[in-house]
N, C-alpha and C positions, 0 to 999 in steps of 0.2 A: 716577294713570293712569285710574282709573275715571271721574272727572268729566270729564277731558279726552276720553276715549273717547265718553262720552255727549254732550258738547258737539259733537264732530265728527259724531256720528250726527244730532243735531238740525240742525246746519249743513247737512249733506248733504240733509236733507229740506226745509229752508227755501229752499234754492236753487231748488226747484221753483216758487217764487213768480215766477221770471223765465221767461216763455214764450220759446221759441226766438227768437233775434235781437232780443229786447225790451231796451230800456234800463231801463225802469221795472218794478218788481216788482208783481205782483198783490197785493191787500190781504188776500185770504182764502187760507189754506193749510191743507189737510187733511194733517197730518203722518202720519197712519196710512196714507192712500192715496198719499202722496208726490205730491200734485196740488194745483193752485191755480186760482183763478178771480178775476176782477175783480168788484167789487161792482156788481151789475146797475143799481142806481138811479143810479150815477155815470156811466153811459154810457162815454165814452172819456176821462173826466176823472179826474185823479189829484191827491190832496192833496200839496202840496209838502212839508209837514211829515212825512207818512207815508213818502214815498219818499226823503226826505232825512235819515232818522234811523235807519239800520241800519248805518252805516259803522263806527262805533267798535267795535261788537261783532263784526262780520264781520272787520275788520282785526285785532282782537285774537285771534280764533280762528285766522286765518292765521299770525299771529306764533307762537302756541303750538304749532300743529300742523306748522308748516313748509310748509304747503300754501297757495299763493297764491290758489287758486280762490275762496275766500270773499271776500277783499279785492277781487278782480277784479270779481265780481258787484256788490258794494256800490259800488265806485268807478264802475262803469258808470252807476249811477243818479245819483250825485252829479255826475259829469261831464256828464251829459245836462242837469241843471238849470243848471249853469254855462254850458254851450253855448247854452242857450235864452235866457239873460239875460246876455250878455257884458259889457255896459257898465252894468249896473244893480246897485245894492246891494239895494234892496227889490224883491222879486219877488212876483208874483201868488200868491195862496193856492192856486191850482189850475193844473195843467198839462193840456194836451190831447194825447192820444196816448201810447202807450208806446214808440214808436220815434221818435227825434229829436223829442221833445215841444216844444210851444210854449206860451207863457203863455196862460191862458184867463181872460178877464175882467180887471177892474182892482181887485179887492179885495185890499188889502194889509193884513196884520194881524200883530200881535205875539202874538195869541191863537191860538185853535184853527185848525188847518190851515196855520199859518205859523211858530209859535214854535220848534219843534224844529229847523227848517232853520237858523235863525240861531244857535241854541245849538250845533249840530253844526259850524258853520263854525269857531268858536273852539276847540271841543274837538278837532277833527281837527288843527288847527294845533298844539295842545299835545301831543296824542297822538304826533305825528310828531317829537317833540323839537324843535319849532319849525323844521323843515326844509322844510316845504311852504308857502311864503309865499303861495301863491294863496289859501289859506283865510283867512289873516290879512288880506290885502288886500281880499278880498270882504267879510269881516266889518266891517272899518273903513269901507268904502264904505256898507254897509248901516246902520251906526250913524250915520254922518254924514247920510245921507238920512233916517233916522228922526228925528233931531234937527231937521232942516229941515222935514220934511213932516208928521210925526205927533205931535210933542210940542207940546201946546197949553196955554194957561192959561185956567182957568175964570174966570167973572166975579168970584168971590170970591178969586182969586189963587192957586189950587192948580194945580200942573202935572199933566198927565195925558197918556197916550199914546192917541191917537185911532186909529180903524180906517181 
């Protein structure tokens, strides 16, 4: 009960990352002040990996507390990414705007600012006992597109994943 109580307290404070009516959470949270802010140098840009990688923990907290609030906030962020990229597997490493975001730029990466998003697609499918097929479908689409667009062969024959 102690750790679950502390997890709930932390979850309640981390929810402050979402400004009112925002789909995407801010990156900086002051848990003591129960306040958040967006990283100033990013402007209105958000890292796809950052906003697409809190779902497992928040959903797990909802499961154990019986309070759906945490999952609702996390799903709001992930669903915003899915809505911004409905027919695409590979998505831009950055999104613009925290309400109904759109892709920003054309950088697609399996490295920084992109990797966790793809990882969380398959993990969410598994976490839901394979009941939410939209995550598996999007992950498969991303992996197919990765193989087509990003997997290259070097002059000496080695395979690598390009940016």
